[in-house]
C-alpha atoms as one frame of an Amber mdcrd trajectory, in Angstrom:
protein
   0.039  -0.034  -0.021   1.234   3.552  -0.770   2.028   6.300   1.697  -0.722
   8.013   3.703  -2.197  11.217   2.112  -2.110  14.098   4.745  -5.497  15.131
   6.004  -5.506  18.470   4.032  -4.962  16.428   0.830  -7.636  13.850   1.779
 -10.252  16.563   1.586  -9.102  17.868  -1.813  -9.054  14.228  -3.049 -12.600
  13.699  -1.852 -13.760  16.890  -3.592 -12.033  15.795  -6.833 -13.809  12.442
  -6.570 -17.167  14.020  -6.314 -16.556  16.372  -9.236 -15.441  13.616 -11.507
 -18.353  11.396 -10.586 -20.767  14.309 -11.306 -19.159  14.964 -14.634 -19.423
  11.239 -15.394 -23.079  10.870 -14.460 -24.372  14.320 -15.701 -22.313  15.447
 -18.710 -22.135  14.675 -22.263 -19.572  12.163 -23.469 -15.870  13.114 -23.397
 -12.830  12.218 -21.282 -11.730  13.991 -18.134  -8.353  15.370 -17.228  -7.574
  16.239 -13.644  -4.452  17.901 -12.603  -3.039  17.021  -9.141   0.087  17.953
  -7.186   1.851  14.619  -6.936   1.732  10.806  -7.029   0.341  10.267  -3.561
  -2.746  12.359  -4.291  -3.116  10.642  -7.708  -2.921   7.111  -6.184  -5.391
   8.073  -3.491  -7.977   9.420  -6.083  -7.275   6.535  -8.305  -8.264   4.126
  -5.576 -11.365   6.005  -4.705 -12.502   6.401  -8.344 -11.946   2.638  -9.171
 -14.066   1.606  -6.073 -16.795   4.039  -7.163 -16.766   2.939 -10.721 -17.184
  -0.700  -9.768 -20.335   0.328  -7.713 -21.732   2.559 -10.634 -21.307  -0.154
 -13.210 -24.061  -2.139 -11.421 -26.456   0.728 -12.052 -25.444   2.583 -15.319
 -24.240   1.415 -18.709 -21.336   3.853 -19.097 -18.033   2.810 -17.474 -15.181
   4.776 -16.044 -11.580   4.013 -16.871  -9.131   5.621 -14.499  -5.603   6.327
 -15.936  -2.734   7.911 -13.673   0.056   9.823 -15.168   3.253  10.765 -13.274
   6.943  10.480 -13.809   7.568   7.332 -11.667   4.797   5.327 -13.500   6.159
   2.705 -15.832   6.390   3.853 -19.445   3.884   1.378 -20.851   1.404   2.633
 -18.159   2.140   6.337 -19.061   1.271   5.423 -22.661  -2.196   4.100 -21.874
  -3.347   7.667 -21.445  -3.076   8.188 -25.183  -5.206   5.038 -26.106  -8.923
   5.781 -26.957 -11.361   4.810 -24.307 -13.363   1.617 -25.160 -16.912   2.010
 -26.267 -19.363   3.183 -23.459 -16.395   4.246 -21.352 -15.290   7.595 -20.154
 -11.591   7.872 -19.492 -10.359   9.945 -16.480  -6.696  10.893 -16.530  -5.066
  11.841 -13.147  -2.027  13.773 -14.045   0.739  15.805 -12.156   0.671  19.574
 -13.054   3.898  19.177 -14.878   1.989  17.404 -17.704  -0.255  20.467 -18.014
   1.933  22.137 -20.630   3.937  19.271 -21.957   1.298  16.763 -23.477  -1.741
  16.769 -25.574  -4.336  13.947 -25.158  -7.195  13.539 -27.721 -10.702  13.065
 -26.502 -10.322  15.411 -23.405 -13.559  17.326 -23.040 -13.400  18.247 -19.367
 -10.280  19.578 -17.663 -10.129  20.607 -13.964  -7.428  22.259 -12.101  -8.145
  23.194  -8.554  -7.127  26.699  -7.348  -5.597  25.360  -4.084  -2.949  23.423
  -6.057  -1.356  26.733  -7.101  -0.775  27.552  -3.488   0.567  24.224  -2.295
């Protein structure tokens, strides 16, 4: 298991989870890109979203595919963010802020950067 996410980050991870799920359930098709401050936060949100996605799959047709993106991730996993999402699937990319200006990912329709990240 990864390192514990500090309490202040747990709240922001929870807020991000709610926002991603709301977009998934209420918005038109399109992938989601969420910028985060680091690997620990990404791993925490990835775990929460995967758990929620499993529960949602029992009730809705659309699936959620969570794809992390940070420097320490193995290359083949980093490259998965560029693969198109399968049919009836919304891809959610959880990336560090460093990716914000260095990559372009096709299919992104929703992008979210939290203001608090700029101050951390």
